PANUVEX-511937 format. One record per residue: x, y, z of N, C-alpha, C in turn; residue in one letter. Coordinates in Angstrom, 3 decimals. Example, Ala and Ser with C-alpha at 12.3 -4.5 7.8 and 13.67 -1.06 7.14 Angstrom:
BEGIN
- npx:npy:npz:capx:capy:capz:cpx:cpy:cpz:aa
- 13.190:-5.690:7.800:12.300:-4.500:7.800:13.200:-3.300:7.800:A
- 12.850:-2.250:7.080:13.670:-1.060:7.140:12.900:0.030:7.870:S
// end
This chain:
BEGIN
- npx:npy:npz:capx:capy:capz:cpx:cpy:cpz:aa
- 20.309:65.355:-49.864:20.991:66.711:-49.596:20.798:67.005:-48.090:X
- 21.889:67.569:-47.570:21.816:68.096:-46.213:22.552:69.430:-46.129:X
- 22.558:70.088:-44.949:23.219:71.349:-44.854:23.910:71.404:-43.435:X
- 24.889:72.250:-43.287:25.447:72.599:-42.018:25.650:74.118:-41.975:X
- 25.843:74.611:-40.702:25.957:75.977:-40.576:27.453:76.390:-40.389:X
- 27.885:77.322:-41.235:29.263:77.754:-41.104:29.409:78.655:-39.829:X
- 30.672:79.010:-39.580:30.980:79.758:-38.362:30.436:81.181:-38.377:X
- 30.016:81.665:-39.526:29.445:83.023:-39.598:27.881:82.890:-39.810:X
- 27.281:81.722:-39.612:25.832:81.579:-39.620:25.266:81.157:-40.983:X
- 26.149:81.023:-42.062:25.641:80.785:-43.406:25.344:79.279:-43.496:X
- 24.191:78.929:-44.073:23.852:77.457:-44.343:24.602:77.103:-45.607:X
- 25.418:76.029:-45.406:26.182:75.412:-46.529:25.489:74.156:-46.963:X
- 24.951:74.109:-48.209:24.246:72.960:-48.658:25.145:71.910:-49.333:X
- 24.864:70.673:-49.094:25.670:69.585:-49.544:24.832:68.575:-50.307:X
- 25.331:68.340:-51.623:24.709:67.330:-52.445:25.362:65.942:-52.138:X
- 24.630:64.888:-52.270:25.187:63.575:-52.024:24.731:62.541:-53.004:X
- 25.661:61.621:-53.321:25.393:60.563:-54.240:25.843:59.248:-53.529:X
- 24.955:58.567:-52.927:25.362:57.344:-52.208:25.548:56.088:-53.182:X
- 26.433:55.153:-52.789:26.551:53.990:-53.626:25.421:53.018:-53.359:X
- 25.145:52.145:-54.323:23.975:51.295:-54.248:24.175:50.325:-53.046:X
- 25.374:49.935:-52.742:25.612:48.953:-51.614:26.572:49.731:-50.607:X
- 27.251:48.948:-49.757:28.092:49.563:-48.754:29.234:50.297:-49.380:X
- 29.597:51.443:-48.870:30.660:52.218:-49.436:32.051:51.688:-49.134:X
- 32.910:51.806:-50.129:34.254:51.401:-49.967:35.232:52.602:-49.704:X
- 34.689:53.790:-49.888:35.427:55.008:-49.661:34.521:56.223:-49.853:X
- 35.104:57.362:-49.541:34.379:58.613:-49.589:35.076:59.633:-50.483:X
- 34.322:60.291:-51.329:34.935:61.341:-52.238:34.137:62.639:-51.913:X
- 34.924:63.704:-51.737:34.412:65.058:-51.505:34.765:65.892:-52.689:X
- 33.780:66.639:-53.208:33.993:67.510:-54.400:33.994:68.994:-54.016:X
- 34.887:69.737:-54.723:35.016:71.180:-54.538:34.895:71.808:-55.940:X
- 33.747:72.456:-56.198:33.456:72.942:-57.549:34.206:74.295:-57.845:X
- 34.090:74.712:-59.057:34.741:75.938:-59.504:33.912:77.217:-59.276:X
- 34.536:78.303:-59.754:33.931:79.629:-59.662:32.698:79.730:-60.592:X
- 31.670:80.387:-60.123:30.527:80.648:-60.975:29.733:79.396:-61.361:X
- 29.755:78.357:-60.552:28.987:77.165:-60.864:28.497:76.570:-59.553:X
- 28.233:75.266:-59.532:27.671:74.543:-58.285:27.956:73.073:-58.390:X
- 27.823:72.434:-57.221:28.173:71.011:-57.132:27.291:70.101:-57.996:X
- 26.012:70.440:-58.213:25.126:69.606:-58.957:25.648:69.350:-60.410:X
- 26.524:70.222:-60.892:27.042:70.055:-62.284:28.014:68.847:-62.314:X
- 28.343:68.285:-61.193:29.348:67.165:-61.116:28.619:65.830:-61.018:X
- 27.344:65.799:-61.416:26.612:64.604:-61.323:27.202:63.422:-62.087:X
- 27.668:63.725:-63.343:28.255:62.619:-64.157:29.442:61.996:-63.516:X
- 30.291:62.787:-62.909:31.475:62.257:-62.219:31.070:61.569:-60.993:X
- 30.111:62.200:-60.210:29.647:61.641:-58.962:29.045:60.242:-59.164:X
- 28.231:60.093:-60.173:27.558:58.840:-60.407:28.531:57.782:-60.894:X
- 29.566:58.156:-61.556:30.639:57.176:-61.966:31.336:56.701:-60.747:X
- 31.556:57.556:-59.847:32.290:57.170:-58.616:31.417:56.344:-57.686:X
- 30.104:56.735:-57.587:29.196:55.925:-56.749:28.912:54.556:-57.321:X
- 28.975:54.419:-58.597:28.784:53.168:-59.260:29.931:52.209:-58.911:X
- 31.053:52.762:-58.491:32.248:51.979:-58.117:32.325:51.840:-56.540:X
- 31.209:52.217:-55.907:31.191:52.001:-54.419:31.585:53.114:-53.567:X
- 31.760:54.351:-54.079:32.196:55.503:-53.343:30.986:56.368:-52.941:X
- 30.939:56.750:-51.679:29.960:57.708:-51.226:30.459:59.097:-51.586:X
- 29.702:59.856:-52.431:30.217:61.120:-52.924:29.425:62.276:-52.405:X
- 30.106:63.340:-52.020:29.466:64.546:-51.434:30.112:65.759:-52.104:X
- 29.367:66.810:-52.307:29.845:68.053:-52.763:29.059:69.239:-52.276:X
- 29.652:70.128:-51.566:28.978:71.291:-51.059:28.975:72.398:-52.117:X
- 27.861:73.188:-52.177:27.894:74.450:-52.887:28.683:75.444:-52.071:X
- 29.779:75.934:-52.656:30.574:76.909:-51.869:29.694:78.136:-51.582:X
- 30.084:78.793:-50.482:29.427:80.081:-50.133:29.474:81.084:-51.368:X
- 28.318:81.749:-51.542:28.207:82.604:-52.727:27.920:81.907:-53.981:X
- 27.632:80.628:-53.966:27.346:79.792:-55.183:26.149:78.863:-54.924:X
- 25.437:78.515:-56.000:24.382:77.512:-56.000:23.386:77.792:-54.863:X
- 23.203:76.790:-53.985:22.164:76.887:-52.906:22.728:77.472:-51.647:X
- 24.065:77.770:-51.667:24.712:78.387:-50.404:24.887:79.812:-50.672:X
- 23.889:80.543:-51.248:24.022:81.898:-51.597:24.172:82.797:-50.348:X
- 25.084:83.684:-50.436:25.433:84.620:-49.337:25.012:86.039:-49.665:X
- 23.660:86.284:-49.853:23.202:87.596:-50.189:23.004:87.787:-51.694:X
- 24.120:87.524:-52.456:24.086:87.717:-53.916:25.183:86.798:-54.482:X
- 25.003:86.377:-55.751:25.985:85.468:-56.381:27.390:86.022:-56.354:X
- 28.277:85.180:-55.987:29.753:85.570:-55.996:30.202:86.296:-54.747:X
- 29.267:86.527:-53.807:29.686:87.205:-52.547:29.998:86.188:-51.520:X
- 31.248:86.149:-51.004:31.777:85.219:-50.058:31.554:85.630:-48.668:X
- 31.336:86.947:-48.419:31.260:87.447:-47.062:32.611:87.850:-46.500:X
- 32.609:88.346:-45.266:33.867:88.831:-44.670:34.835:87.698:-44.525:X
- 36.106:87.897:-44.842:37.138:86.925:-44.864:36.653:85.669:-45.611:X
- 36.041:85.870:-46.772:35.285:84.899:-47.452:36.105:83.692:-47.926:X
- 37.252:83.968:-48.465:38.060:82.846:-49.051:38.540:81.895:-47.931:X
- 38.992:82.460:-46.827:39.396:81.617:-45.712:38.234:80.827:-45.143:X
- 37.032:81.474:-45.111:35.809:80.714:-44.658:35.427:79.610:-45.644:X
- 35.585:79.914:-46.921:35.221:78.918:-47.915:36.062:77.626:-47.713:X
- 37.362:77.828:-47.501:38.240:76.661:-47.217:37.880:76.006:-45.913:X
- 37.545:76.861:-44.898:37.119:76.283:-43.598:35.857:75.477:-43.672:X
- 34.947:75.987:-44.567:33.658:75.162:-44.817:34.006:73.795:-45.348:X
- 35.005:73.732:-46.251:35.361:72.429:-46.779:35.954:71.512:-45.685:X
- 36.735:72.077:-44.840:37.291:71.301:-43.706:36.227:70.815:-42.765:X
- 35.244:71.680:-42.574:34.075:71.249:-41.663:33.350:70.067:-42.304:X
- 33.091:70.164:-43.637:32.450:69.006:-44.282:33.296:67.808:-44.209:X
- 34.628:67.888:-44.438:35.519:66.687:-44.368:35.363:66.032:-43.007:X
- 35.309:66.788:-41.966:35.168:66.249:-40.602:33.802:65.605:-40.417:X
- 32.794:66.216:-40.954:31.477:65.592:-40.834:31.430:64.256:-41.625:X
- 32.069:64.230:-42.712:32.008:63.018:-43.542:32.908:61.892:-42.841:X
- 33.922:62.271:-42.173:34.739:61.332:-41.431:33.936:60.785:-40.227:X
- 33.027:61.651:-39.632:32.171:61.070:-38.620:31.141:60.154:-39.151:X
- 30.601:60.457:-40.336:29.656:59.604:-40.940:30.310:58.263:-41.399:X
- 31.510:58.313:-41.869:32.133:57.101:-42.409:33.519:56.969:-41.742:X
- 33.511:56.618:-40.479:34.778:56.643:-39.698:35.873:55.746:-40.081:X
- 35.542:54.658:-40.784:36.551:53.678:-41.181:36.931:53.716:-42.579:X
- 36.500:54.736:-43.392:36.639:54.706:-44.806:37.687:55.784:-45.176:X
- 38.523:55.518:-46.221:39.417:56.476:-46.777:38.655:57.647:-47.472:X
- 39.241:58.864:-47.520:38.530:59.957:-48.057:39.478:60.659:-49.005:X
- 38.956:60.949:-50.212:39.683:61.726:-51.252:38.987:62.986:-51.586:X
- 39.651:64.087:-51.652:39.122:65.340:-51.999:39.471:65.780:-53.407:X
- 38.512:66.088:-54.236:38.629:66.419:-55.678:38.206:67.944:-55.838:X
- 39.097:68.759:-56.396:38.713:70.165:-56.621:38.991:70.524:-58.112:X
- 38.060:71.289:-58.680:38.175:71.820:-60.009:38.304:73.320:-60.032:X
- 39.221:73.828:-60.848:39.439:75.263:-61.116:39.571:76.102:-59.785:X
- 38.684:76.986:-59.481:38.747:77.720:-58.216:38.699:76.718:-57.099:X
- 37.860:75.683:-57.268:37.824:74.632:-56.216:39.093:73.855:-56.065:X
- 39.922:73.843:-57.100:41.302:73.220:-56.899:42.191:74.151:-56.241:X
- 42.054:75.486:-56.409:42.820:76.428:-55.620:42.512:76.323:-54.139:X
- 41.192:76.121:-53.891:40.715:75.907:-52.494:41.303:74.598:-51.935:X
- 41.389:73.590:-52.743:41.994:72.339:-52.307:43.537:72.529:-52.040:X
- 44.208:73.297:-52.897:45.613:73.609:-52.655:45.748:74.287:-51.240:X
- 44.848:75.210:-50.978:44.880:75.885:-49.658:44.623:74.924:-48.575:X
- 43.568:74.076:-48.739:43.161:73.076:-47.788:44.382:72.138:-47.384:X
- 45.129:71.768:-48.385:46.233:70.824:-48.126:47.295:71.410:-47.200:X
- 47.480:72.751:-47.201:48.498:73.395:-46.411:48.129:73.233:-44.912:X
- 46.871:73.239:-44.597:46.368:73.250:-43.175:45.678:71.991:-42.731:X
- 45.178:71.206:-43.683:44.308:70.083:-43.320:44.644:68.825:-44.073:X
- 45.810:68.766:-44.721:46.186:67.595:-45.543:46.141:66.310:-44.816:X
- 46.320:66.348:-43.486:46.343:65.143:-42.700:44.981:64.485:-42.574:X
- 43.910:65.191:-43.032:42.573:64.657:-42.980:42.260:63.720:-44.139:X
- 43.188:63.738:-45.159:42.850:63.095:-46.441:43.708:61.855:-46.710:X
- 43.210:61.011:-47.599:43.930:59.855:-48.087:44.300:60.030:-49.541:X
- 43.939:61.139:-50.133:44.293:61.522:-51.498:43.660:62.747:-51.891:X
- 44.237:63.493:-52.873:43.678:64.755:-53.351:43.842:64.825:-54.861:X
- 42.904:65.495:-55.529:42.888:65.667:-56.986:42.762:67.164:-57.264:X
- 43.596:67.652:-58.158:43.556:69.009:-58.618:43.218:68.935:-60.150:X
- 41.998:69.326:-60.527:41.567:69.204:-61.899:41.305:70.619:-62.463:X
- 41.731:70.775:-63.722:41.623:72.151:-64.288:42.335:73.240:-63.466:X
- 43.432:72.838:-62.942:44.110:73.660:-61.964:45.261:74.467:-62.539:X
- 45.850:75.234:-61.771:46.934:76.111:-62.225:47.695:76.709:-60.976:X
- 48.888:77.271:-61.333:49.547:78.006:-60.243:48.871:79.387:-60.118:X
- 48.231:79.626:-59.020:47.327:80.873:-58.922:48.120:82.123:-59.126:X
- 49.362:82.232:-58.598:50.140:83.418:-58.685:50.462:83.699:-60.163:X
- 50.777:82.699:-60.932:51.078:82.794:-62.357:49.811:83.233:-63.167:X
- 48.680:82.669:-62.788:47.414:83.016:-63.438:47.103:84.501:-63.224:X
- 47.336:84.956:-62.013:47.120:86.393:-61.671:47.940:87.287:-62.522:X
- 49.221:86.909:-62.707:50.097:87.731:-63.553:49.586:87.778:-64.983:X
- 48.987:86.680:-65.486:48.384:86.703:-66.861:47.186:87.648:-66.870:X
- 46.367:87.574:-65.852:45.154:88.337:-65.900:45.472:89.897:-65.736:X
- 46.559:90.232:-65.042:46.906:91.591:-64.991:47.215:92.240:-66.277:X
- 47.700:91.388:-67.197:48.197:91.901:-68.502:47.020:91.903:-69.571:X
- 45.867:91.346:-69.121:44.754:91.205:-70.129:43.687:92.213:-69.824:X
- 42.927:92.531:-70.947:41.854:93.496:-70.756:40.609:92.924:-70.074:X
- 40.421:91.590:-70.298:39.234:90.909:-69.653:39.596:89.452:-69.504:X
- 38.919:88.824:-68.596:39.154:87.355:-68.376:38.722:86.576:-69.564:X
- 37.536:86.931:-70.083:37.048:86.097:-71.278:37.894:86.323:-72.493:X
- 38.389:87.610:-72.692:39.261:87.866:-73.862:40.496:87.028:-73.737:X
- 41.087:86.935:-72.564:42.304:86.137:-72.357:42.082:84.721:-72.589:X
- 41.025:84.161:-71.969:40.787:82.717:-72.059:40.279:82.267:-73.478:X
- 39.571:83.102:-74.112:39.088:82.751:-75.535:40.178:83.063:-76.597:X
- 41.261:83.621:-76.302:42.201:84.102:-77.336:42.682:83.003:-78.232:X
- 42.841:81.800:-77.735:43.365:80.709:-78.490:42.331:79.955:-79.271:X
- 41.104:80.390:-79.257:40.016:79.664:-79.925:39.161:80.472:-80.901:X
- 39.819:81.514:-81.450:39.129:82.378:-82.375:38.930:81.696:-83.724:X
- 37.835:81.902:-84.478:36.710:82.815:-84.019:35.824:82.009:-83.001:X
- 35.341:82.641:-82.037:34.610:81.976:-80.995:33.074:82.056:-81.228:X
- 32.323:81.155:-80.733:30.806:81.150:-80.808:30.264:81.897:-79.632:X
- 30.867:81.717:-78.447:30.357:82.289:-77.200:31.533:82.842:-76.377:X
- 31.228:83.482:-75.224:32.275:83.933:-74.369:32.931:82.802:-73.592:X
- 32.258:81.578:-73.645:32.698:80.480:-72.821:33.210:79.293:-73.634:X
- 33.667:79.552:-74.894:34.180:78.460:-75.696:35.408:77.810:-75.039:X
- 36.116:78.599:-74.219:37.300:78.042:-73.548:36.968:76.966:-72.504:X
- 35.747:76.815:-72.174:35.402:75.790:-71.117:35.568:74.352:-71.682:X
- 35.131:74.195:-72.936:35.033:72.747:-73.450:34.897:72.793:-74.973:X
- 35.378:71.688:-75.608:35.142:71.536:-77.009:33.744:71.074:-77.299:X
- 32.967:70.661:-76.288:31.636:70.167:-76.421:30.627:71.371:-76.362:X
- 30.085:71.681:-77.555:29.283:72.926:-77.588:28.044:72.738:-76.709:X
- 27.471:71.550:-76.640:26.284:71.295:-75.799:26.579:71.596:-74.327:X
- 27.783:71.258:-73.874:28.133:71.535:-72.495:28.344:73.050:-72.289:X
- 28.902:73.710:-73.252:29.036:75.177:-73.140:27.724:75.846:-73.051:X
- 26.707:75.403:-73.942:25.408:75.956:-73.877:24.672:75.677:-72.621:X
- 24.849:74.492:-72.115:24.237:74.111:-70.786:24.732:75.052:-69.667:X
- 26.018:75.347:-69.690:26.603:76.299:-68.713:25.979:77.679:-68.869:X
- 25.843:78.139:-70.104:25.290:79.518:-70.337:23.836:79.581:-69.963:X
- 23.073:78.519:-70.127:21.665:78.515:-69.820:21.351:78.261:-68.321:X
- 22.345:77.831:-67.563:22.129:77.520:-66.193:22.103:78.841:-65.366:X
- 20.943:79.167:-64.687:20.909:80.479:-63.975:21.848:80.508:-62.777:X
- 22.388:79.381:-62.346:23.310:79.353:-61.185:24.753:79.379:-61.649:X
- 24.999:79.607:-62.934:26.347:79.636:-63.515:26.666:81.004:-64.144:X
- 27.952:81.272:-64.160:28.439:82.431:-64.934:28.786:83.683:-64.145:X
- 28.441:83.710:-62.866:28.739:84.881:-62.036:30.031:84.700:-61.283:X
- 31.048:85.537:-61.574:32.363:85.311:-60.886:32.289:85.841:-59.436:X
- 33.307:85.669:-58.699:33.438:86.261:-57.362:33.361:87.761:-57.501:X
- 32.768:88.398:-56.487:32.769:89.854:-56.497:34.203:90.417:-56.176:X
- 34.355:91.753:-56.148:35.673:92.319:-55.956:36.335:91.855:-54.633:X
- 35.516:91.776:-53.587:36.070:91.381:-52.259:36.486:89.870:-52.300:X
- 35.648:89.055:-52.912:35.998:87.683:-52.991:37.261:87.443:-53.803:X
- 37.392:88.143:-54.934:38.568:87.986:-55.717:39.820:88.445:-54.949:X
- 39.683:89.562:-54.243:40.822:90.081:-53.446:41.221:89.042:-52.396:X
- 40.287:88.432:-51.738:40.602:87.459:-50.688:41.255:86.196:-51.322:X
- 40.772:85.737:-52.409:41.323:84.591:-53.039:42.765:84.900:-53.566:X
- 42.911:85.984:-54.172:44.273:86.366:-54.653:45.249:86.583:-53.543:X
- 44.745:86.935:-52.401:45.689:87.173:-51.236:46.243:85.818:-50.860:X
- 45.610:84.694:-51.213:46.239:83.433:-50.791:47.201:82.952:-51.728:X
- 47.441:83.573:-52.866:48.346:83.024:-53.903:49.754:82.815:-53.425:X
- 50.291:83.653:-52.592:51.653:83.552:-52.096:51.800:82.326:-51.226:X
- 50.772:82.032:-50.409:50.835:80.824:-49.596:50.791:79.570:-50.430:X
- 49.956:79.558:-51.496:49.788:78.374:-52.303:51.081:78.100:-53.074:X
- 51.886:79.117:-53.308:53.141:78.902:-54.060:54.219:78.207:-53.223:X
- 53.973:78.002:-51.922:54.945:77.393:-51.015:54.303:76.182:-50.266:X
- 54.213:75.034:-50.940:53.423:73.956:-50.409:54.195:72.977:-49.479:X
- 55.169:73.498:-48.770:56.057:72.666:-47.957:55.267:71.961:-46.771:X
- 54.186:72.517:-46.355:53.475:71.901:-45.281:52.506:70.810:-45.701:X
- 52.435:70.532:-46.982:51.543:69.392:-47.475:52.223:68.090:-47.055:X
- 51.506:67.170:-46.539:52.114:65.856:-46.134:52.805:65.218:-47.316:X
- 54.098:64.870:-47.111:54.888:64.335:-48.207:54.386:63.044:-48.857:X
- 53.669:62.240:-48.003:53.220:60.940:-48.469:51.804:60.940:-49.065:X
- 51.135:62.121:-49.123:49.831:62.227:-49.591:49.759:61.946:-51.133:X
- 48.910:60.991:-51.577:48.823:60.807:-53.005:48.110:61.957:-53.675:X
- 48.699:62.558:-54.761:48.184:63.797:-55.361:48.055:63.498:-56.846:X
- 46.966:63.826:-57.406:46.650:63.597:-58.921:46.376:65.046:-59.471:X
- 47.188:65.499:-60.386:47.035:66.744:-61.075:46.616:66.445:-62.506:X
- 45.413:66.940:-62.912:44.900:66.594:-64.252:44.416:67.903:-64.911:X
- 44.881:68.150:-66.082:44.601:69.366:-66.873:44.408:69.014:-68.302:X
- 43.820:69.976:-69.073:43.718:69.932:-70.525:44.866:70.642:-71.080:X
- 45.419:70.096:-72.168:46.674:70.752:-72.761:46.284:72.080:-73.325:X
- 45.005:72.389:-73.649:44.583:73.686:-74.176:43.794:74.487:-73.129:X
- 43.945:74.179:-71.867:43.273:75.007:-70.872:44.023:76.262:-70.762:X
- 43.285:77.454:-71.115:43.983:78.769:-71.157:44.479:79.200:-69.764:X
- 44.066:78.604:-68.686:44.534:79.043:-67.403:46.008:78.647:-67.145:X
- 46.564:77.897:-68.074:47.902:77.294:-67.885:48.936:77.809:-68.921:X
- 48.612:78.625:-69.855:49.553:79.197:-70.810:50.394:78.051:-71.431:X
- 49.643:77.083:-72.073:50.358:76.024:-72.721:51.067:75.080:-71.779:X
- 50.435:74.800:-70.655:50.904:73.873:-69.576:52.005:74.541:-68.739:X
- 52.484:75.708:-69.075:53.615:76.340:-68.273:53.280:76.400:-66.826:X
- 52.038:76.841:-66.469:51.685:77.047:-65.045:51.398:75.747:-64.316:X
- 50.744:74.837:-64.959:50.529:73.532:-64.319:51.843:72.801:-64.136:X
- 52.786:72.964:-65.098:54.142:72.376:-64.913:54.777:73.020:-63.666:X
- 54.617:74.309:-63.503:55.217:75.114:-62.355:54.586:74.524:-61.058:X
- 53.271:74.358:-61.067:52.571:73.883:-59.905:53.120:72.507:-59.484:X
- 53.226:71.588:-60.446:53.716:70.234:-60.145:55.143:70.277:-59.696:X
- 55.957:71.117:-60.306:57.388:71.217:-59.794:57.461:71.725:-58.400:X
- 56.574:72.583:-57.975:56.543:73.005:-56.619:56.173:71.887:-55.630:X
- 55.249:71.095:-56.017:54.908:69.946:-55.138:56.019:68.950:-55.039:X
- 56.632:68.705:-56.193:57.791:67.772:-56.140:58.939:68.280:-55.273:X
- 59.204:69.615:-55.448:60.304:70.194:-54.705:59.965:70.167:-53.183:X
- 58.657:70.229:-52.859:58.199:70.136:-51.475:58.326:68.755:-50.846:X
- 58.626:67.790:-51.713:58.881:66.468:-51.234:57.796:65.461:-51.426:X
- 56.690:65.806:-52.157:55.602:64.821:-52.386:56.172:63.660:-53.203:X
- 55.877:62.454:-52.720:56.472:61.271:-53.290:55.460:60.429:-54.147:X
- 54.203:60.762:-54.166:53.233:59.982:-54.871:52.384:61.015:-55.651:X
- 52.974:61.469:-56.802:52.298:62.590:-57.476:52.114:62.059:-59.027:X
- 50.837:62.095:-59.473:50.548:61.740:-60.793:50.153:63.022:-61.530:X
- 50.698:63.260:-62.735:50.488:64.462:-63.484:49.990:64.063:-64.925:X
- 48.799:64.435:-65.320:48.285:64.027:-66.619:47.686:65.188:-67.345:X
- 48.147:65.441:-68.572:47.582:66.487:-69.413:46.895:65.809:-70.594:X
- 45.648:66.105:-70.856:44.838:65.519:-71.939:44.962:66.363:-73.190:X
- 45.450:65.775:-74.290:45.751:66.577:-75.498:44.416:67.132:-76.052:X
- 44.470:68.437:-76.332:43.353:69.088:-76.944:42.236:69.563:-76.010:X
- 42.222:69.004:-74.764:41.172:69.326:-73.827:41.293:70.721:-73.300:X
- 40.147:71.350:-73.039:40.133:72.702:-72.513:39.920:72.651:-71.006:X
- 39.223:73.608:-70.445:39.206:73.804:-68.964:38.363:72.805:-68.242:X
- 37.178:72.516:-68.607:36.211:71.655:-67.832:36.417:70.248:-68.258:X
- 37.368:69.581:-67.685:37.699:68.190:-68.117:36.523:67.258:-68.008:X
- 35.648:67.426:-66.968:34.565:66.453:-66.764:33.369:66.786:-67.699:X
- 33.469:67.771:-68.497:32.527:68.133:-69.548:33.141:68.169:-70.964:X
- 34.261:67.536:-71.104:34.931:67.516:-72.400:34.359:66.454:-73.359:X
- 34.750:66.501:-74.603:34.280:65.543:-75.558:34.737:64.090:-75.238:X
- 35.878:64.019:-74.521:36.387:62.715:-74.055:36.262:62.581:-72.548:X
- 35.157:63.084:-72.045:34.861:63.036:-70.595:34.830:61.544:-70.054:X
- 34.330:60.639:-70.865:34.249:59.248:-70.449:35.637:58.736:-70.058:X
- 36.605:59.001:-70.963:38.011:58.530:-70.698:38.585:59.219:-69.495:X
- 38.339:60.544:-69.422:38.941:61.321:-68.293:38.377:60.880:-66.959:X
- 37.032:60.655:-66.938:36.444:60.218:-65.632:36.877:58.779:-65.278:X
- 37.007:57.926:-66.294:37.393:56.532:-66.003:38.756:56.582:-65.434:X
- 39.715:57.407:-65.966:41.047:57.458:-65.461:41.042:57.932:-63.944:X
- 40.217:58.953:-63.710:40.137:59.452:-62.343:39.531:58.418:-61.411:X
- 38.467:57.796:-61.759:37.857:56.682:-60.926:38.951:55.662:-60.656:X
- 39.683:55.217:-61.606:40.749:54.178:-61.407:41.757:54.660:-60.473:X
- 42.169:55.984:-60.561:43.185:56.518:-59.606:42.583:56.559:-58.182:X
- 41.367:56.982:-58.015:40.755:57.010:-56.664:40.690:55.648:-56.096:X
- 40.265:54.641:-56.936:40.180:53.248:-56.457:41.545:52.751:-56.044:X
- 42.609:53.162:-56.764:43.967:52.705:-56.490:44.450:53.212:-55.145:X
- 44.299:54.543:-54.880:44.833:55.198:-53.653:44.050:54.791:-52.518:X
- 42.728:54.359:-52.647:41.942:54.008:-51.466:42.073:52.487:-51.183:X
- 42.708:51.781:-52.115:42.898:50.304:-51.824:41.649:49.481:-52.115:X
// end
């Protein structure tokens, strides 16, 4: 593990999973809201076993990069969160100057990757949006709901916990609930800052047209209203001219694909895609 200092003085902590031998490529991870990068160990180890050097920072307000209190991003926090990711990307390119680099984001982390692609897509050799959605469409859904958990759990009644929507794997849901670094959403300022980016994310024309992009979701992920919003997201990228776009929806899977009952299949598919785009 190492850390770097963000432009507002916050220490951003980075987890790393090196390959056993020389690296063939680099993978950077961007985790979701209310969690941390160490939860991606299973995915990271699968990638490192195939020769990839894997790194994932705890976003500001999360995990070991706490900014005063959980979920607090600080002033202009969303833009700084994305800027932290770009800083890490540049650090990794300095560490591995001759290797291709792929950025993988899940959930909120995938929205951050969508934002990253608008301004820094030229730094990447591929990008993955997992458990993703069209943020503006998701916001419209949330405005009509009484609570986030009520909306997301609506299709899984009767529910065992508030977090049944995360995965069909009850052990993974319980592990999330018992993790003291999980479960706290962004505070009101952080939510406001993230939501303010939704209009920009809906217009991806500045994303490099030749960048390989992999969009992967569960068919029962409540963030997508029956795939309606992930379909919308993909259609926007295609309309923007992206020529190498893979879109995969896993039947029955919920939100956390890498913690699903068929996670081995999902991770194997992702590792194969990363290996393909990095040559």
